[in-house]
C-alpha positions in Angstrom: -6.8 -1.1 -8.0 -5.9 2.5 -8.6 -4.3 4.9 -6.1 -7.5 6.5 -5.1 -9.2 3.2 -4.3 -6.2 1.9 -2.4 -6.2 5.2 -0.3 -9.8 4.9 0.5 -9.5 1.2 1.3 -6.5 1.9 3.7 -8.3 4.7 5.5 -11.5 2.6 5.8 -9.6 -0.5 7.2 -7.6 1.6 9.6 -10.6 3.3 11.0 -12.6 0.0 11.3 -9.7 -1.7 13.0 -9.1 1.1 15.5 -12.8 1.4 16.2 -13.1 -2.4 16.8 -10.1 -2.3 19.1 -11.4 0.6 21.1 -14.8 -1.0 21.6 -13.3 -4.3 22.7 -10.8 -2.5 25.1 -13.9 -0.6 26.7 -15.7 -3.9 27.3 -12.9 -6.0 28.5 -12.5 -6.4 32.2 -8.7 -6.4 31.6 -9.0 -3.3 29.4 -6.0 -2.4 27.2 -3.8 -5.2 28.5 -5.8 -7.9 26.8 -5.4 -6.2 23.4 -1.9 -4.7 23.7 -0.4 -6.7 20.9 -3.2 -5.8 18.6 -3.0 -2.1 19.5 0.8 -2.2 18.7 0.0 -3.9 15.4 -2.4 -1.2 14.5 0.1 1.5 15.3 2.7 -0.5 13.2 0.2 -0.8 10.4 -0.4 2.9 10.6 3.3 3.8 10.3 3.7 1.3 7.3 0.7 3.0 5.5 2.4 6.4 5.9 5.7 5.0 4.8 4.2 3.6 1.7 2.4 6.8 1.1 -1.0 5.3 1.2 -2.1 7.9 3.7 -0.5 11.1 5.1 0.6 11.6 8.6 -2.1 14.2 9.0 -4.7 11.7 7.8 -3.4 9.1 10.2 -3.6 11.4 13.1 -7.1 12.5 12.2 -8.3 8.9 12.1 -6.8 8.1 15.5 -8.2 11.4 16.9 -11.6 10.7 15.6 -11.5 7.3 17.2 -10.2 8.9 20.4 -13.1 11.3 20.5 -15.6 8.5 20.2 -13.9 6.5 22.9 -12.6 9.0 25.5 -12.2 6.4 28.1 -9.7 4.3 26.1 -6.2 5.4 27.0 -4.4 4.2 24.0 -6.6 6.0 21.7 -5.6 9.2 23.3 -1.9 8.5 22.7 -2.6 7.0 19.2 -1.4 9.9 17.1 1.9 9.8 18.9 2.1 6.1 18.4 1.4 6.4 14.7 3.9 9.3 14.1 
């Protein structure tokens, strides 16, 4: 897999994971609490992708911000770029 394909795959996987977590958090009666470990894992995966230079900090922030815009009621999405930085 070349660098471009790896980058595209990382962006797509991160966005899909954050989107799934945001939807699940919105629908859950327990909200974010039930998915806390998965949210922390997504933030860690974001940091690792940045450290491995698969994506830039700006791209990571943009991905988290896009998901936050689609799900304004999900608190962790709003703090996401700070989690990922």
